[in-house]
Backbone as JSON, one array per atom type, in Angstrom:
{
  "sequence": "MSPKERNPRFQRRDDRDRGRPQGFGRPGARERDPDGPAILYGWHTVTAALANPERRIRKLLLTENAARKLADEHIDTKVTPEIVRPGDIDRRLGPDAVHQGMLAEADPLESPRIDTLPQDGIVLVLDQITDPHNVGAILRSAAAFAVKAIVTTARHSPEATGVLAKSASGALELVPLVLVTNLSRALTELNDRGYLTVGLDSEGSADLAAVELRQPLALVLGAEGKGLRQLTRETCNVVARLDMPGAIKSLNVSNAAALALYIGASRLGLMG",
  "N": [[34.87, -21.72, -6.82], [33.74, -19.02, -8.62], [34.33, -15.2, -8.34], [32.12, -13.95, -9.14], [30.17, -15.93, -8.68], [30.24, -16.21, -6.05], [29.24, -13.76, -5.17], [26.15, -12.39, -4.3], [24.93, -10.46, -5.85], [25.26, -11.62, -8.33], [24.05, -14.01, -8.54], [21.74, -16.51, -9.77], [18.44, -15.61, -10.26], [16.4, -17.4, -9.64], [17.92, -18.94, -7.7], [18.34, -17.05, -5.68], [15.58, -16.63, -4.86], [14.84, -18.76, -3.87], [13.37, -20.71, -1.18], [11.92, -18.33, -0.35], [8.66, -17.23, 0.59], [5.81, -17.88, -1.62], [4.89, -15.55, -4.05], [6.43, -13.39, -3.54], [8.34, -12.82, -5.47], [9.41, -11.9, -8.73], [6.29, -10.86, -10.4], [4.22, -13.37, -11.94], [6.57, -14.7, -12.94], [7.4, -17.03, -12.08], [6.87, -20.74, -11.89], [3.71, -21.92, -10.87], [3.28, -23.34, -7.76], [1.14, -25.88, -6.77], [0.97, -27.0, -4.35], [1.96, -25.29, -2.58], [1.96, -22.87, 0.15], [-0.45, -20.22, 0.37], [0.38, -17.05, 1.23], [-0.84, -14.76, 3.35], [-1.38, -11.52, 4.8], [-1.98, -8.76, 7.1], [-4.76, -7.13, 8.55], [-7.45, -7.01, 7.32], [-7.17, -8.83, 5.18], [-6.27, -11.19, 6.47], [-8.35, -11.67, 8.38], [-10.46, -11.8, 6.8], [-10.09, -14.33, 5.41], [-10.06, -15.91, 7.74], [-12.74, -15.9, 8.14], [-13.71, -17.15, 6.09], [-15.21, -20.19, 5.17], [-14.15, -21.94, 3.22], [-11.58, -21.7, 3.36], [-8.47, -23.03, 4.32], [-6.5, -22.89, 7.09], [-3.15, -22.99, 7.61], [-1.07, -22.15, 9.25], [-0.68, -19.65, 11.69], [0.69, -16.68, 12.56], [0.78, -14.23, 14.96], [1.19, -11.05, 16.56], [1.24, -9.98, 20.09], [-0.61, -7.81, 20.32], [-2.33, -8.14, 17.94], [-3.43, -10.57, 18.43], [-4.78, -10.0, 20.7], [-6.75, -8.14, 19.65], [-8.17, -9.79, 17.95], [-9.36, -11.56, 19.73], [-10.83, -9.7, 21.23], [-12.69, -8.84, 19.35], [-14.0, -11.41, 18.88], [-13.13, -13.25, 16.93], [-12.72, -16.19, 15.31], [-9.88, -18.15, 15.28], [-9.37, -20.48, 13.9], [-7.02, -22.07, 13.87], [-4.46, -22.77, 16.45], [-2.83, -20.14, 17.19], [0.44, -18.76, 16.74], [2.35, -16.83, 18.88], [4.09, -13.95, 18.13], [6.94, -11.7, 17.88], [6.68, -8.4, 16.39], [8.99, -7.95, 14.7], [9.5, -10.52, 13.79], [7.78, -11.31, 11.92], [8.22, -9.23, 10.24], [10.7, -10.0, 9.26], [10.07, -12.3, 7.77], [8.41, -11.25, 5.69], [9.6, -8.85, 4.91], [10.61, -5.43, 5.34], [8.82, -3.44, 4.33], [6.27, -4.36, 4.15], [3.0, -3.85, 5.18], [1.78, -5.38, 7.7], [0.49, -5.44, 10.18], [0.81, -6.98, 12.36], [-0.02, -9.45, 11.68], [0.16, -12.67, 10.16], [-0.71, -15.32, 7.85], [-0.42, -18.57, 6.81], [-1.78, -20.5, 4.3], [-4.15, -22.8, 2.65], [-4.24, -22.81, -0.84], [-7.1, -21.25, -2.6], [-9.73, -23.25, -4.27], [-9.91, -23.28, -7.71], [-12.61, -22.53, -9.69], [-14.48, -23.86, -12.58], [-15.11, -22.92, -15.99], [-17.53, -23.64, -16.92], [-18.97, -23.79, -14.75], [-19.7, -21.23, -13.89], [-22.21, -18.79, -13.17], [-24.95, -17.8, -15.06], [-25.63, -15.08, -15.23], [-25.31, -11.52, -14.46], [-21.95, -10.24, -14.04], [-18.73, -10.94, -15.23], [-15.24, -10.79, -14.95], [-12.4, -10.65, -17.16], [-9.09, -11.08, -17.37], [-6.38, -10.29, -19.2], [-3.43, -11.27, -19.23], [-2.38, -9.58, -17.12], [-0.03, -8.52, -15.12], [0.91, -7.2, -12.72], [0.79, -7.42, -9.33], [-0.35, -5.55, -7.48], [-2.16, -4.14, -9.07], [-3.97, -6.25, -9.98], [-4.87, -7.01, -7.31], [-6.26, -4.65, -6.65], [-8.03, -4.67, -8.63], [-9.71, -6.98, -7.93], [-10.71, -6.18, -5.46], [-12.34, -3.99, -6.43], [-13.88, -5.62, -7.82], [-15.19, -7.27, -5.92], [-16.65, -5.03, -4.82], [-18.57, -4.5, -6.72], [-20.06, -6.87, -6.8], [-19.21, -8.91, -8.64], [-19.17, -11.89, -10.33], [-17.02, -13.61, -10.91], [-13.42, -13.8, -11.49], [-11.75, -14.38, -14.36], [-8.55, -15.54, -15.48], [-5.25, -16.18, -16.62], [-3.27, -19.19, -16.02], [-0.6, -18.88, -16.24], [1.73, -16.14, -16.6], [0.57, -14.36, -14.86], [-0.17, -12.9, -11.65], [0.22, -14.88, -8.62], [-2.27, -15.89, -6.21], [-1.62, -14.75, -3.62], [0.39, -13.07, -0.88], [1.48, -9.83, -1.88], [-0.61, -9.39, -3.77], [-2.82, -10.44, -2.45], [-2.85, -8.65, -0.25], [-3.43, -6.33, -1.38], [-5.76, -6.75, -2.3], [-7.3, -6.59, 0.0], [-9.07, -8.44, 1.42], [-10.9, -9.22, -0.62], [-10.12, -11.4, -1.94], [-11.32, -13.48, -0.84], [-13.8, -13.33, -1.59], [-14.41, -13.28, -4.29], [-14.4, -15.53, -6.87], [-11.45, -16.95, -8.37], [-10.75, -18.01, -11.58], [-8.74, -20.06, -13.12], [-7.3, -20.48, -16.01], [-5.78, -22.3, -19.05], [-5.49, -21.36, -21.45], [-6.51, -18.44, -22.79], [-8.08, -17.39, -24.88], [-9.44, -19.69, -25.77], [-11.12, -19.97, -23.49], [-12.57, -17.6, -23.51], [-14.04, -17.97, -25.85], [-15.42, -20.32, -24.91], [-17.02, -18.87, -22.86], [-18.38, -17.3, -24.79], [-19.89, -19.19, -26.21], [-21.57, -20.15, -24.03], [-23.27, -18.13, -23.9], [-22.47, -15.66, -23.01], [-21.87, -12.14, -23.34], [-19.1, -10.79, -24.5], [-16.93, -8.27, -23.88], [-14.29, -6.67, -25.03], [-11.9, -4.27, -23.61], [-10.44, -1.57, -24.94], [-8.31, 1.13, -26.04], [-8.57, 1.68, -28.71], [-11.09, 0.83, -29.39], [-14.16, 0.27, -31.03], [-16.46, 1.55, -30.28], [-17.68, 3.74, -27.64], [-17.86, 2.35, -24.41], [-20.09, 3.16, -22.93], [-22.03, 3.46, -24.82], [-22.58, 1.07, -25.99], [-24.71, -1.72, -26.54], [-25.63, -3.57, -23.77], [-25.9, -6.63, -22.05], [-26.96, -9.35, -19.9], [-25.52, -12.58, -19.33], [-22.57, -10.94, -18.65], [-19.03, -10.44, -19.86], [-16.41, -8.52, -19.15], [-13.43, -7.61, -20.61], [-10.07, -7.09, -19.93], [-6.82, -5.85, -20.73], [-3.13, -6.0, -20.42], [-1.2, -3.49, -18.91], [0.21, -1.06, -20.96], [0.61, -3.17, -23.1], [-1.91, -3.91, -23.54], [-4.87, -5.41, -24.91], [-4.23, -8.71, -26.33], [-3.89, -9.76, -29.84], [-5.35, -11.99, -30.6], [-7.02, -12.25, -28.36], [-8.59, -10.0, -28.67], [-9.84, -10.63, -31.23], [-11.57, -12.67, -30.4], [-13.34, -11.55, -28.64], [-16.82, -10.42, -28.61], [-17.34, -7.84, -28.86], [-15.31, -4.83, -29.05], [-14.6, -2.19, -27.09], [-14.33, 1.18, -26.11], [-13.3, 3.5, -23.47], [-14.52, 6.55, -23.15], [-13.29, 9.63, -22.23], [-13.63, 13.0, -20.8], [-11.33, 14.68, -20.14], [-7.82, 15.79, -20.57], [-6.19, 13.6, -20.24], [-6.39, 10.63, -21.67], [-6.24, 7.89, -21.02], [-6.3, 5.27, -18.47], [-5.08, 3.92, -15.6], [-5.07, 0.22, -15.29], [-6.4, -0.88, -13.15], [-8.08, 1.18, -12.33], [-9.56, 1.65, -14.71], [-10.97, -0.82, -14.7], [-12.62, -0.51, -12.74], [-14.18, 1.65, -13.47], [-15.3, 0.7, -15.86], [-16.84, -1.43, -14.59], [-18.73, 0.01, -13.23], [-20.1, 1.25, -15.21], [-21.07, -0.96, -16.62], [-22.67, -2.4, -14.41], [-24.45, -0.22, -13.91], [-25.73, 0.05, -16.42], [-27.05, -2.57, -16.57], [-28.82, -2.6, -14.45], [-27.85, -3.4, -12.02], [-27.27, -2.07, -9.74], [-29.0, -1.29, -7.82]],
  "CA": [[33.71, -20.85, -7.25], [34.34, -17.6, -9.08], [33.92, -14.17, -7.55], [30.87, -13.56, -9.44], [29.28, -16.87, -8.2], [30.1, -16.01, -4.64], [28.53, -12.55, -4.92], [24.69, -12.64, -4.23], [24.34, -9.82, -6.98], [25.35, -12.32, -9.57], [23.42, -15.25, -8.4], [20.57, -16.54, -10.73], [17.21, -15.18, -9.58], [15.83, -18.69, -8.94], [18.55, -19.32, -6.52], [18.01, -16.04, -4.55], [14.34, -16.79, -4.45], [14.54, -20.32, -3.2], [13.1, -20.45, 0.19], [11.13, -17.43, -0.15], [7.2, -17.43, 0.42], [5.38, -17.55, -2.89], [4.3, -14.28, -4.34], [7.36, -12.19, -3.28], [9.45, -12.64, -6.46], [8.62, -11.28, -9.9], [4.93, -11.4, -10.72], [4.22, -14.13, -13.08], [7.85, -15.13, -13.43], [7.63, -18.4, -11.62], [5.71, -21.6, -12.01], [2.8, -22.0, -9.64], [3.34, -24.62, -6.85], [-0.18, -25.94, -6.32], [0.98, -27.44, -2.99], [2.6, -24.17, -1.69], [0.79, -21.98, 0.78], [-0.83, -18.85, 0.04], [0.88, -16.18, 2.33], [-1.81, -13.78, 3.79], [-1.06, -10.65, 5.78], [-2.6, -7.65, 7.26], [-5.94, -7.22, 9.23], [-8.61, -7.21, 6.34], [-6.7, -9.95, 4.45], [-6.27, -12.38, 7.31], [-9.61, -11.68, 9.14], [-11.63, -12.33, 5.68], [-9.55, -15.61, 5.39], [-10.47, -16.77, 8.85], [-14.22, -15.89, 7.99], [-14.09, -18.05, 4.98], [-15.23, -21.54, 5.44], [-13.7, -22.7, 2.28], [-10.21, -21.41, 3.41], [-7.98, -23.88, 5.31], [-5.36, -22.07, 7.49], [-2.12, -24.1, 8.0], [-0.53, -21.67, 10.28], [-1.0, -18.38, 12.0], [1.38, -15.93, 13.36], [0.09, -13.0, 15.57], [1.76, -10.37, 17.69], [0.28, -9.96, 21.23], [-1.75, -6.99, 20.12], [-3.08, -8.7, 17.08], [-4.1, -11.64, 19.14], [-5.81, -9.33, 21.62], [-7.65, -7.47, 18.89], [-8.97, -10.83, 17.49], [-10.14, -11.98, 20.84], [-11.95, -8.75, 21.51], [-13.75, -8.97, 18.29], [-14.62, -12.56, 18.91], [-12.9, -13.8, 15.73], [-12.21, -17.65, 15.58], [-8.44, -18.25, 14.38], [-9.27, -21.72, 13.19], [-5.86, -22.75, 14.38], [-3.87, -22.27, 17.55], [-1.7, -19.16, 16.64], [1.89, -18.72, 17.36], [2.6, -15.48, 19.35], [5.7, -13.61, 17.83], [7.1, -10.27, 17.94], [6.51, -7.87, 15.09], [10.14, -8.24, 13.84], [9.54, -11.75, 13.21], [6.86, -11.1, 10.79], [9.02, -8.48, 9.16], [11.96, -10.91, 8.43], [9.38, -13.23, 6.67], [7.71, -10.52, 4.62], [10.25, -7.73, 4.46], [10.35, -4.25, 6.34], [7.94, -2.54, 3.81], [5.06, -4.93, 4.28], [2.16, -3.56, 6.28], [1.05, -6.67, 8.16], [-0.45, -5.21, 11.3], [1.01, -8.01, 13.28], [-0.77, -10.85, 11.38], [0.55, -13.41, 8.89], [-1.25, -16.72, 7.86], [-0.06, -19.48, 5.69], [-3.12, -21.03, 4.04], [-4.2, -23.58, 1.33], [-4.94, -21.88, -2.07], [-8.56, -21.66, -2.79], [-10.09, -23.96, -5.48], [-10.26, -22.52, -9.03], [-13.88, -23.28, -10.29], [-14.43, -24.12, -14.14], [-15.85, -21.84, -16.69], [-18.84, -24.17, -17.04], [-19.72, -23.68, -13.39], [-20.14, -19.94, -13.68], [-23.62, -18.5, -13.21], [-25.33, -17.3, -16.48], [-26.17, -13.69, -15.07], [-24.36, -10.71, -13.69], [-20.78, -9.86, -14.64], [-17.46, -11.53, -14.76], [-13.98, -9.85, -15.44], [-11.34, -11.5, -17.83], [-7.89, -10.49, -17.36], [-5.43, -10.78, -20.29], [-1.91, -11.38, -18.81], [-2.16, -8.42, -16.24], [1.08, -9.21, -14.12], [1.12, -6.48, -11.68], [-0.04, -7.96, -8.32], [-1.08, -4.55, -6.97], [-3.13, -3.91, -10.03], [-4.92, -7.36, -9.72], [-5.59, -6.98, -5.99], [-7.12, -3.69, -6.74], [-9.3, -5.08, -9.58], [-10.36, -7.81, -7.05], [-11.42, -5.15, -4.66], [-13.48, -3.26, -7.09], [-14.97, -6.68, -8.29], [-16.33, -7.48, -4.81], [-17.59, -4.12, -4.51], [-19.67, -4.58, -7.66], [-20.62, -8.27, -6.82], [-18.58, -9.59, -9.85], [-19.33, -13.31, -10.04], [-15.83, -14.18, -10.82], [-12.34, -13.19, -12.3], [-11.02, -15.37, -15.19], [-7.23, -15.12, -15.8], [-4.45, -17.26, -17.09], [-2.57, -19.85, -14.99], [0.67, -18.31, -16.44], [1.63, -14.7, -16.9], [-0.37, -13.58, -13.83], [0.48, -13.19, -10.23], [-0.34, -15.77, -7.6], [-3.18, -15.14, -5.26], [-0.87, -14.7, -2.36], [1.38, -11.89, -0.76], [1.31, -8.55, -2.33], [-1.88, -9.46, -4.37], [-3.85, -10.7, -1.32], [-2.81, -7.59, 0.63], [-3.93, -5.25, -2.27], [-7.28, -7.03, -2.42], [-7.98, -6.31, 1.31], [-9.97, -9.48, 1.79], [-11.67, -9.67, -1.77], [-9.71, -12.59, -2.51], [-12.18, -14.58, -0.2], [-15.24, -12.97, -1.98], [-14.54, -13.41, -5.85], [-13.51, -16.7, -7.3], [-10.58, -16.74, -9.53], [-10.94, -19.07, -12.42], [-7.44, -20.07, -13.79], [-7.34, -21.13, -17.35], [-4.45, -22.48, -19.52], [-5.71, -20.69, -22.91], [-7.55, -17.45, -22.59], [-9.0, -17.4, -26.1], [-10.36, -20.71, -25.59], [-11.94, -19.49, -22.41], [-13.64, -16.64, -24.17], [-14.87, -18.85, -26.73], [-16.36, -20.93, -24.07], [-18.02, -17.95, -22.43], [-19.51, -16.88, -25.82], [-20.84, -20.19, -26.49], [-22.52, -20.09, -22.88], [-24.33, -17.02, -23.93], [-21.89, -14.29, -22.4], [-21.59, -10.95, -24.07], [-17.76, -10.66, -24.26], [-16.65, -7.02, -24.31], [-12.93, -6.22, -24.78], [-11.82, -2.76, -23.42], [-9.26, -1.02, -25.63], [-8.37, 2.61, -26.33], [-8.95, 1.73, -30.15], [-12.32, -0.01, -29.56], [-14.96, 0.91, -32.18], [-17.59, 2.32, -29.86], [-17.56, 4.12, -26.37], [-18.67, 1.37, -23.6], [-21.34, 3.66, -22.39], [-23.04, 3.44, -25.9], [-22.77, -0.46, -26.34], [-25.87, -2.32, -25.86], [-25.08, -4.48, -22.83], [-26.75, -7.57, -21.51], [-26.38, -10.3, -18.93], [-24.3, -12.5, -18.53], [-21.44, -9.92, -19.35], [-17.7, -10.59, -19.59], [-15.52, -7.44, -19.47], [-12.1, -8.2, -20.97], [-9.1, -6.19, -19.75], [-5.62, -6.02, -21.16], [-2.24, -5.66, -19.6], [-0.64, -2.22, -19.0], [1.08, -0.86, -22.11], [0.4, -3.99, -24.23], [-3.55, -3.95, -23.99], [-5.29, -6.74, -25.25], [-3.6, -9.41, -27.3], [-4.73, -9.77, -30.91], [-6.33, -13.13, -30.55], [-8.12, -11.94, -27.38], [-9.27, -8.94, -29.48], [-10.61, -11.29, -32.14], [-12.3, -13.49, -29.9], [-14.38, -10.74, -28.06], [-17.9, -10.03, -29.44], [-17.29, -6.27, -29.05], [-14.11, -4.23, -28.48], [-15.11, -0.95, -26.79], [-13.37, 1.94, -25.41], [-13.89, 4.26, -22.38], [-14.09, 7.89, -23.61], [-13.37, 10.68, -21.01], [-13.5, 14.56, -21.32], [-10.14, 15.26, -19.87], [-6.74, 15.88, -21.43], [-5.51, 12.38, -20.19], [-7.4, 9.52, -22.21], [-5.97, 6.51, -20.61], [-6.4, 4.93, -17.0], [-4.39, 2.64, -14.93], [-5.96, -0.76, -15.63], [-7.27, -1.24, -12.1], [-9.22, 2.23, -12.5], [-10.39, 1.25, -15.85], [-11.86, -1.96, -14.39], [-13.7, 0.23, -11.7], [-15.22, 2.51, -14.34], [-16.02, -0.22, -16.88], [-17.89, -2.18, -13.75], [-19.75, 0.98, -12.77], [-21.04, 1.55, -16.33], [-21.82, -2.27, -16.71], [-23.6, -2.47, -13.33], [-25.63, 0.62, -14.02], [-26.54, -0.27, -17.53], [-27.62, -3.72, -16.41], [-29.58, -2.51, -13.49], [-27.48, -4.2, -10.95], [-26.7, -1.16, -8.63], [-30.0, -1.36, -6.59]],
  "C": [[34.25, -19.49, -7.66], [33.88, -16.49, -8.32], [32.53, -13.87, -7.8], [29.75, -14.63, -8.92], [29.14, -16.73, -6.65], [29.3, -14.66, -4.29], [27.05, -12.59, -5.16], [24.3, -11.84, -5.56], [24.45, -10.65, -8.27], [24.76, -13.68, -9.64], [22.2, -15.33, -9.36], [19.32, -16.22, -9.74], [16.52, -16.26, -8.84], [16.47, -19.04, -7.83], [18.45, -18.25, -5.43], [16.53, -16.3, -4.02], [13.95, -17.96, -3.85], [14.43, -20.13, -1.62], [12.02, -19.45, 0.51], [9.61, -17.73, -0.24], [6.83, -17.2, -0.97], [4.73, -16.1, -2.98], [5.23, -13.14, -4.02], [8.51, -12.06, -4.22], [8.8, -11.71, -7.64], [7.34, -11.68, -10.21], [4.93, -12.15, -11.97], [5.21, -14.91, -13.6], [8.12, -16.65, -13.16], [6.49, -19.29, -11.83], [5.13, -21.67, -10.73], [3.15, -23.26, -9.0], [1.93, -24.8, -6.4], [-0.25, -26.52, -4.88], [1.43, -26.3, -2.0], [1.51, -23.43, -1.02], [0.59, -20.85, 0.23], [-0.38, -18.03, 1.35], [-0.23, -14.91, 2.35], [-1.32, -12.82, 4.8], [-1.85, -9.4, 5.88], [-4.08, -7.95, 7.78], [-7.16, -7.51, 8.37], [-8.4, -8.67, 5.7], [-6.96, -11.35, 5.25], [-7.75, -12.68, 7.98], [-10.79, -12.38, 8.11], [-11.31, -13.95, 5.48], [-10.18, -16.51, 6.49], [-12.13, -16.91, 8.82], [-14.76, -16.78, 6.92], [-14.14, -19.45, 5.21], [-14.53, -22.38, 4.39], [-12.18, -22.55, 2.42], [-9.62, -22.13, 4.45], [-6.68, -23.12, 5.77], [-4.38, -23.13, 8.03], [-1.39, -23.4, 9.1], [-0.66, -20.2, 10.41], [-0.01, -17.7, 12.97], [0.77, -14.62, 13.61], [1.14, -12.46, 16.67], [0.59, -10.36, 18.88], [-0.94, -9.03, 20.9], [-2.71, -7.37, 19.14], [-3.99, -9.68, 17.64], [-5.19, -11.02, 20.02], [-6.94, -8.79, 20.8], [-8.72, -8.64, 18.44], [-9.82, -11.38, 18.49], [-11.2, -11.03, 21.17], [-13.09, -8.62, 20.48], [-14.33, -10.33, 18.1], [-14.43, -13.28, 17.49], [-12.22, -15.15, 15.95], [-10.98, -17.62, 14.59], [-8.43, -19.53, 13.76], [-8.16, -22.61, 13.73], [-5.33, -22.2, 15.71], [-2.67, -21.33, 17.14], [-0.46, -19.26, 17.47], [2.12, -17.18, 17.5], [4.04, -15.04, 19.05], [5.77, -12.12, 18.09], [7.08, -9.79, 16.52], [7.71, -8.06, 14.1], [10.17, -9.59, 13.22], [8.89, -12.05, 11.99], [7.58, -10.26, 9.73], [10.17, -9.31, 8.59], [11.27, -11.81, 7.48], [8.83, -12.29, 5.53], [8.64, -9.44, 3.99], [9.84, -6.52, 5.29], [9.28, -3.44, 5.7], [6.53, -3.16, 3.69], [4.29, -4.58, 5.44], [1.31, -4.56, 6.8], [0.28, -6.57, 9.43], [-0.46, -6.38, 12.3], [0.25, -9.45, 12.97], [-0.22, -11.46, 10.06], [-0.12, -14.84, 8.98], [-0.7, -17.42, 6.66], [-1.48, -20.34, 5.43], [-3.09, -21.87, 2.72], [-4.73, -22.56, 0.29], [-6.32, -22.29, -2.05], [-8.67, -22.38, -4.08], [-10.33, -22.99, -6.56], [-11.59, -23.15, -9.56], [-13.59, -23.39, -11.86], [-15.29, -23.12, -14.76], [-17.31, -22.43, -16.82], [-19.65, -24.21, -15.88], [-20.08, -22.22, -13.1], [-21.61, -19.54, -13.97], [-23.76, -17.65, -14.62], [-26.02, -15.97, -16.36], [-25.0, -12.88, -14.38], [-23.16, -10.45, -14.78], [-19.42, -10.49, -14.29], [-16.34, -10.58, -15.42], [-12.96, -10.95, -16.05], [-10.05, -10.62, -17.83], [-6.77, -10.98, -18.35], [-3.95, -10.47, -19.94], [-1.58, -9.95, -18.12], [-1.22, -9.04, -15.0], [1.11, -8.54, -12.78], [0.3, -7.01, -10.43], [-0.85, -6.81, -7.6], [-2.3, -4.24, -7.93], [-4.35, -5.15, -9.91], [-5.56, -7.24, -8.32], [-6.45, -5.75, -6.08], [-8.34, -3.95, -7.47], [-10.07, -6.0, -8.68], [-11.25, -7.0, -6.1], [-12.62, -4.53, -5.32], [-14.54, -4.5, -7.44], [-15.69, -7.14, -7.16], [-17.06, -6.39, -4.61], [-18.8, -4.19, -5.53], [-20.36, -6.04, -7.89], [-20.4, -8.93, -8.2], [-18.66, -11.17, -9.49], [-17.89, -14.13, -10.14], [-14.76, -13.63, -11.69], [-11.8, -14.35, -13.15], [-9.51, -14.69, -15.53], [-6.56, -16.52, -15.97], [-3.77, -17.85, -15.89], [-1.2, -19.29, -15.11], [0.57, -16.92, -16.71], [0.66, -13.9, -16.08], [0.22, -13.95, -12.57], [-0.36, -14.0, -9.4], [-1.17, -15.08, -6.64], [-2.68, -15.42, -3.86], [-0.21, -13.29, -2.2], [0.72, -10.47, -1.09], [-0.42, -8.5, -2.9], [-2.99, -9.45, -3.39], [-3.96, -9.35, -0.5], [-3.63, -6.45, -0.15], [-5.49, -5.5, -2.36], [-8.0, -6.78, -1.22], [-9.19, -7.14, 1.55], [-10.89, -9.96, 0.62], [-11.26, -10.9, -2.24], [-10.53, -13.72, -1.98], [-13.57, -14.4, -0.9], [-15.46, -13.31, -3.47], [-13.67, -14.42, -6.28], [-12.71, -16.34, -8.4], [-10.52, -18.14, -10.38], [-9.69, -19.05, -13.23], [-7.61, -20.93, -15.02], [-5.97, -21.18, -18.01], [-4.46, -21.52, -20.91], [-6.79, -19.72, -22.89], [-8.52, -17.37, -23.73], [-9.87, -18.53, -25.98], [-11.44, -20.62, -24.52], [-12.95, -18.63, -22.74], [-14.51, -17.24, -25.1], [-15.85, -19.69, -25.95], [-17.54, -20.12, -23.45], [-18.93, -17.57, -23.5], [-20.31, -18.04, -26.13], [-21.9, -20.61, -25.33], [-23.37, -18.95, -22.86], [-23.63, -15.64, -23.37], [-21.69, -13.24, -23.61], [-20.16, -10.6, -23.67], [-17.29, -9.44, -24.87], [-15.14, -6.71, -23.92], [-12.78, -4.68, -24.42], [-10.52, -2.47, -23.98], [-9.43, 0.37, -26.02], [-8.76, 2.72, -27.93], [-10.25, 1.06, -30.36], [-13.14, 1.07, -30.4], [-16.05, 1.8, -31.5], [-17.24, 2.62, -28.41], [-18.43, 2.91, -25.52], [-19.97, 1.84, -23.19], [-22.43, 3.56, -23.55], [-23.28, 1.96, -26.39], [-23.94, -1.01, -25.62], [-25.51, -3.46, -24.97], [-26.15, -5.46, -22.45], [-26.19, -8.51, -20.58], [-26.46, -11.84, -19.75], [-23.2, -11.77, -19.39], [-20.17, -10.12, -18.91], [-16.9, -9.45, -19.98], [-14.17, -7.85, -19.41], [-10.95, -7.16, -20.79], [-7.58, -6.59, -19.99], [-4.55, -5.6, -20.21], [-1.88, -4.23, -19.8], [0.37, -2.12, -19.99], [0.66, -1.78, -23.15], [-1.19, -3.89, -24.54], [-3.72, -5.46, -24.33], [-4.51, -7.55, -26.41], [-4.6, -9.56, -28.57], [-5.69, -10.89, -30.92], [-7.35, -12.98, -29.46], [-8.9, -11.1, -27.92], [-10.37, -9.77, -30.35], [-11.65, -12.17, -31.47], [-13.52, -12.81, -29.08], [-15.52, -10.4, -28.99], [-17.84, -8.6, -29.79], [-15.9, -5.82, -28.52], [-14.56, -2.7, -28.35], [-14.0, -0.15, -26.19], [-13.85, 2.81, -24.1], [-13.52, 5.68, -22.6], [-14.34, 8.72, -22.32], [-13.09, 12.06, -21.5], [-12.18, 15.09, -21.03], [-9.06, 15.1, -20.77], [-6.03, 14.4, -21.31], [-6.6, 11.24, -20.49], [-7.2, 8.23, -21.68], [-5.99, 6.28, -19.03], [-5.61, 3.92, -16.77], [-5.5, 1.47, -15.02], [-6.94, -1.05, -14.26], [-8.51, -0.04, -11.98], [-9.99, 2.09, -13.67], [-11.43, 0.21, -15.55], [-12.94, -1.38, -13.58], [-14.76, 0.84, -12.51], [-15.96, 1.73, -15.14], [-17.24, -0.96, -15.8], [-18.9, -1.1, -13.52], [-20.56, 1.16, -13.94], [-21.75, 0.3, -16.67], [-22.89, -2.53, -15.77], [-24.76, -1.63, -13.52], [-26.37, 0.38, -15.16], [-27.37, -1.44, -17.34], [-28.69, -3.68, -15.2], [-29.19, -3.2, -12.02], [-27.01, -3.26, -9.85], [-27.68, -1.04, -7.48], [-29.96, -2.41, -5.84]]
}
């Protein structure tokens, strides 16, 4: 074996990632393992999963303090937890993960089909947004605005585990994720089902606040930097922009999602 092969700095990333829980490598870079567990950690994330009847918990690691807090709040753990030291969870997740003494391994939630989505309210469509922090924050806003579902691609998107789940702060249990293989085909199906599909882009022809909106509404967001792909833009009914009065004219995609949802929910009378 050469010196390069012996040095972990020169190992292939796939080799270094082998054995790590899903969701802790490069976002969107690895194939999804449909049988692999979702890794959930932190108080809001884990307690939301425990409260979700659709979520099957395989394994639950708790510190003594976390187990005591769950018992004090009369939260059913679903499975017999394994009591561990905080450092045991640190070693699983890394020293920077804010786990609050809780880590669960769970079955991934089922992904509904496009044709099962309700024909009212709002759905979000994500065009290859790969940062798990951003997708988690979008999920949290989606739950706040009662979004019916988030449609995203099975590839080039982060898995519903780890950092994404922690960033969503429990919203992963509240907003269904619809995984599709071809986004433009999914948008065409939404169009055929009567959705108004509105792509958000800084070069949009009209301000979103001035577009005549109706239900069911699909708001389509592109990746940071790249924005909407050309075929995605062409498949949307409308491409709109978010006009702002300040010197900075663009927002982080998760902030743009929250603003677009506020405009959409307000215009559709969904805020009351």
